[in-house]
N, C-alpha and C positions, 0 to 999 in steps of 0.2 A: 851696694851694687857690686856684682862680681867682676873682678878684674883679671882673673886667670882662669884657665881651663883645667879640667881633669887630666893629670898626667898618667902615662901608662907605667908598667913596672919598670921601665927603664928611665923614668923621669930624672932629669939632672938633680942631684942632691937627694933623691929618695930611694930608699930601699923598700920595696913593696913586696912583702911576703903575703901570700893570700890569706886574708884575715878570716875569722870566723864570721858567718853571715847571720847568726841567730841573734847577736847582740844588737840592741837599739843604738841610735846615735848618741844617746846621753849617758851612756855607761862607758867611760873611756879612761884610760890611764892618765895620771897627772901630767905627763909630758905633753899630751894632746890638749888638755885644758890650758896649759901654760901657753902653747902656741896660739890657741883660740883667744886667750885673754889679750895677747899681744896683737892679734888680728883685729879684735874689737877696737883697741886703741888706735891702730893704724887707720881703720876706716873712720873712726870718730874725727880724725884730722881733716877729712874732706869737708864736713859740714861745720867744723869748729868755729870757723871765722864768720859764718853767716850771720849770726845775730849781732856780731860786733863790727860789721862792715861800716855802718854809718859812724860808729864811735871811732873807728880807725881813721876814717876820712876826716873827722873833726879833730882828732888828737894829732894827726900828722899834717893838717892843713892840705888835704889832697882831694881831688875830684873823685866822684864815683868811678869813672872810667880808669883813673889811675889805681884806685883800690882794687878794682876788678882784675888787674894784673897779678894780684895774689894768687888767683886761680890759674890764670894763664901761665905763669912761670912754673907753678907747681905741676900742672898737667903736661906742659910741654917737655919738661925734663923727664917726667914719668914716662911719657910716650917713647922718647928717644932711648931712655935707659932700658926699656923693655927689650931692645935689641941686643943688649949685652948681658942681660941677667943670666940667660942660659950659658953663655961663654964663661961667666964668672963661676956659677954654681957647679958646673960640671968639672971645674978645676979645683976649687977649694972645698966643695961639699955643701950640702944643704944647711947644716947647722951654722957653719961659719958664715954663710951668705946671710942667713937670718940675723945673726949677731951683728954683722957689719951693717946691714940696713938699719937695725935698731939703734946702733951707736950713732949713726949719721942723723937719724931723726932726733935723738936726744940732744945732740950738739946744735943742730939747726933750729929746733923748736926753741931751745933756751936762747939762742942768738936772736931769733925773731922777737923775743920778749924785750930785748935790749935795744931794738932799732930806734934810731933817732930821725929817720926820714923814711918816706914811702919807698924810695929806691933801695935802701938797705933791707926793708922788710921783703920786698920783692925778690932780692937776691937770696936772702935766707930761706924763703919759701921754696926757691928753686933747689937749693941743697936738700931741703926737707923732702922734696919730690924725688930726688935721687934715692935717698935712703928708703923711702916708702915703696918705690919700684922694686928694689932689691929684696925687701921683706915680703911684700904681696905676691910677687912673682914666684916665690919659693914656698910660701906658707902652705898652700894647698898640697903641694907635693909632699911636704913633711908630714902634714896631718894625715894624708892617705897612707903614708908608710907606717905611721905609728898608731893609727886608729884601729879599733876592733869593730866588727859589724859590716865590713865590706866598703867598697867605694862609694855606694849610694849613701851610707850613714855618714861618711866623711864629707861628702858634698853638702848634706843637710846641716851638718855641724858648721861647716864653713859659711854657708849662706846665712845661717843664724847669727854667726859672729859678724858677718857683713851687715845684717839688718840691725842688730843691736847697736853696732858702731855708728851707723848712719843716723839711727833714731836718737841716740844719746849725744851725739856730737853737738847739735844745736843747743840741747839743754845745758850741757857742761859749758859751752861757750857763753850762754846767757847768764848762768849763775856766777861764773868767774868774771865774765866781762862786765857785769853790773858793778863789780868792785873797781876794776880798772881793765882797759882793753889789752894790756899786756899780760894779765893773769892767765888767760886760757893757754897761752903759749908755754909758760912756765909750768902749768898744770900738766900739759901733755908731755913735756920733758920728763917730769917726775914719774908719770904712769908708764912711759916707755922704758925708763930706767928699771922700774919694777919688772916689766916684761923681760928685759935683757937679763936680769938676774934669774928669773924663773926658768927661762929657756937655757941659760948656761949651766944651771945646776940640775934641771929635771929632764932635759931632752938628751937622749943618747945619740951621738953623732952617727947618722946613717953612712954606709960606705959610699965612696965616690963611684959614679957610673964608669963602666968600661969605656963607652964612647964619649968623646968630648964634642961639645957643640961649637960649630964655626960661627964666626960673627956674621957671615953672609947667609946662614941657614934660614933665619926668620923671613928675610926679604925673598929668598928663593921659594919659600913655602907659599907666599902670596901669588905666585904664578898659577896656583890652582884656582880655577874658576869659582868653585863653591866657597873657598875660604875668602877670596877677594870680594865676592858678592856679599858675603856676611859681614865682612870688615867695613866695607863702604857703606852698607845700610846702617850698621851700628855707629858709624861716624856722624851720619845725619841724625840718628836718634840721640846721640850724646850731645849734639848741638842743642836740640830741643830740651833735653834733660837739664843741661847746665845753664840755659837761659833761665829756667825757673829757679834754680838754686842760687845763681850769682846776682841776678838783677832784681828779684822780688823784694829783698830787704829794703831797697831804696824806694820801692813803690808802697810798701806797707805803711811807712811813717810811724812805726811803733818803737817802743823801748826794746832793749836787748831781751828782757823777759818776754815781751809780747812776740817778738820775731822767733825766739827760741821755742816758745810754745807752739806756734804755728808749724815750725819745721820738725818738732818732736812728733806732733800728730801725723804730719806727712811721713816721717821716718817710720813710725809704727806701721803705717799702711804699706810702705816699701817692704819692710820685714815680713809682714803677714802674707802679702801677695807673692813674694818671691819664694817663700818656703812652702806655702800651702796651695795658693791659687794656681801658680804657674805649672806645677807638676800635674795637677788634675786636668787643666785645660790642654796641656800637651798630650796627655794620655787620650783625651777624647777627640781633640781636633788636629793633632799634629803640630809640629814646630812652626811650619810655615803659616798655617792659618792662625795660630796663636799670635804670631808676630803681627800679621795683618790686623787682627783684633786689637791688640794692645797699642800698636802705632795709631790706628784709627781713633781709639778712645783718648789717646794723648793729644791728638790733633783737635778733637772737639774741645777738650778742656783747655787747651792753649787759646783757642778762639774765645771761649768763655772768660778766661782771664782778660784778654784784650778788650772784650766788651765791657766787663766790669770796671776796668781801668779807665776806659773812655767815659763811663758813666759816673766815675768817682764813687762806686759802690763798694766800699771796703769789705763788707760781709761776703759779697759775691767773689771778691778776690781771694779771700781767705779760704772760702769753701772749695773753690776751683783749685787752688794751690794744693790744698791738703789732699784732695781727690786724685791729683796727678800721681800721688804715691802708689796708687793701684796699678796703672799701666807701667810705670817706671820699674816697680818691683818685678812685674811679670817680664818686661824686656830684659832686665839684667839677667835673670836666670835663663830665659830661653836663648838669648843671644850667646851666652857662655856655652851652653850645651850644643847649640847649633854649630858653633866654631869648632867645638871638640869632635863632633860627629862627622862634619861634612868633608874634612880633609884627610888625605892618605899620608900626610907628613906626621912625624912624631908629635904627639900632643903638645909637649912643652914648646917645641919649635913653632908649631902652628899658633899657639896661644901668644907667643911673643910677636909674631908678625901681625896677628889680628889686633892685639892690644896696642901696638904701635900705631895702627891706623885709627882705631876707635877713639883713642885718647886724644887724638888731634882735634876731635869735635869738642872735647872738654876744654882744650887749650884755646880754641878760637872763639867759642861762644861767649864767654864772660866779657871779654873786651868789646867784641862787635856788638853784642846786645846792649851792653851798658852805654856804649858810645851813641848808638841809634836812639836809646831812650833819653839820653842826656841832650842830644843836639836836635832831634826831630820830634818824636812823640813817645810817651812811655808805653802805649800799647803796641807800637811797631815791633819790638823784640818778640812778643809772644805771637804775633801774626807770622813773623819770620820762622819761629819755632814750629808753627803749624805747617808752614810750607815745607820745612825740613822733614816733618813726619810724612807728608804726602810724597815727597821725593823718594824717601826711604821705601815706602810702599810700591812706588813705581819701579825702583830698582829690583825689588823682589819679583815683580811681575815680569819685567823685561829679561831678567837673567834666571828665570825659574828653571831653565833646562840644566843649570849648574847645580841645582839643589836637590837632585834625585836621591841623595843619600839621606835626605831628611824626610820624615813622614809628614804628609799633609801639605 
C-alpha cells in the first residue's frame, strides 16, 4: 500500500535529472534495485506480525486488544514522524535519511524479538515505526532520482515493491513464526541489515536540495481544501483497511501457516490491482469515480465478512477477506496519486501532511476494532469498517468542489 507521493524535481533528498523515457520500469541500475529491495522489506514489516498475532498473545499472556497495539504504536509513530521526515531529509540528504531509517528498523526489529512483555514489544514497534517512516518517506524520491524510464516507471517499480512486500510479509511471518513468534522479528532485522549494506555501497548520495523544509510546512499544506479532503477520506479508508488486517487473524482461528496463506493471497491481489487495475480504471473513469468504485466494493466486502462471521462460515470469511485485496490495492494507488495531483504545495510537503492524517486511521483501527470484537461481537468491527467506507464516499461527494484538479 503506497505511503508516499511522487516528489518533484526539488524533492528533499532527491536529485532528479530528466531520465530517458524509453526504458521500461524493470531495466534499472543496481542502486535502484537496492532501494527497491529495502522497500520490499520495509513494507513486509506491515503484515509480518499478522499470522503470529494469536501466537504473540499466547506467548506473552496478552489479550487480542493488547496485541493490536503493535499496529497502533507502529502507525501512530509513523504518522507523527511523517511531519519531520522532510525536515530531516532536506538537511542531511536522501541517502543519509534512508540509512538512518534502516538502522532504526534493524535495531528495533531485533529488540522486538527480545521482548519479555507485550508492553516492551509495543514500545519497540513504535521505534520500528519511526525508522520505517524515515525510510518510506524518502525511498520514492530516491528511486525517482536514480531510475531510468521517467517518473511513471519509478512509480510502477515502487508500487511493485509495495505489493511484493505486503504479499510476502504474512508468508514470511507464518514461515518463521511457526518456529517461534520471535523469529520473524529477527528475520526482518537481518533482511534490513542487508538492505542497509546494499544502499550504503550501491547508492550514490544525491545532492541536498537548495530549499529546506520547515517543520510547519506539512500542516500548512493541509489548509488546501483538495488535500485535506483526500487526506480525511483516506483516514476513513485506512480505518476499514486495517480493521481487516489487524482483527481478522483472531477471527480465522487458524495456524500461522493458515493465516499467512490467507493474507498472502490477499497481498497478491493488493499488488496486482494496485499496479495493473488502478491505472487502467483511472484512465477510463478518472480518480474520483475510481475511488467511489473501490470504496463501494470494500464496503460490500466488509459487510460480507461481517455476515460470514455472524454465520460462523469460515470459507465465506476467507473468500471475502482475500477479495478485499482488490479494492485495497486500487485505493492505495489512487489515493497516493490523488494527493499528489490535487495540491499546489510541493509534493513531498503535501505527501507528509496527507500521510500524517491517513496513517491515523491505521493507528486507530486495530485497537478500536479488536476491542469491539473482543467485548461486543466479532462482526461489529467489519460493520464499522463498512460505515467508514460509506463516510469516506460521503466526504468525496460533499467536498467534490475541492477536487477539481482530479479527473472524474
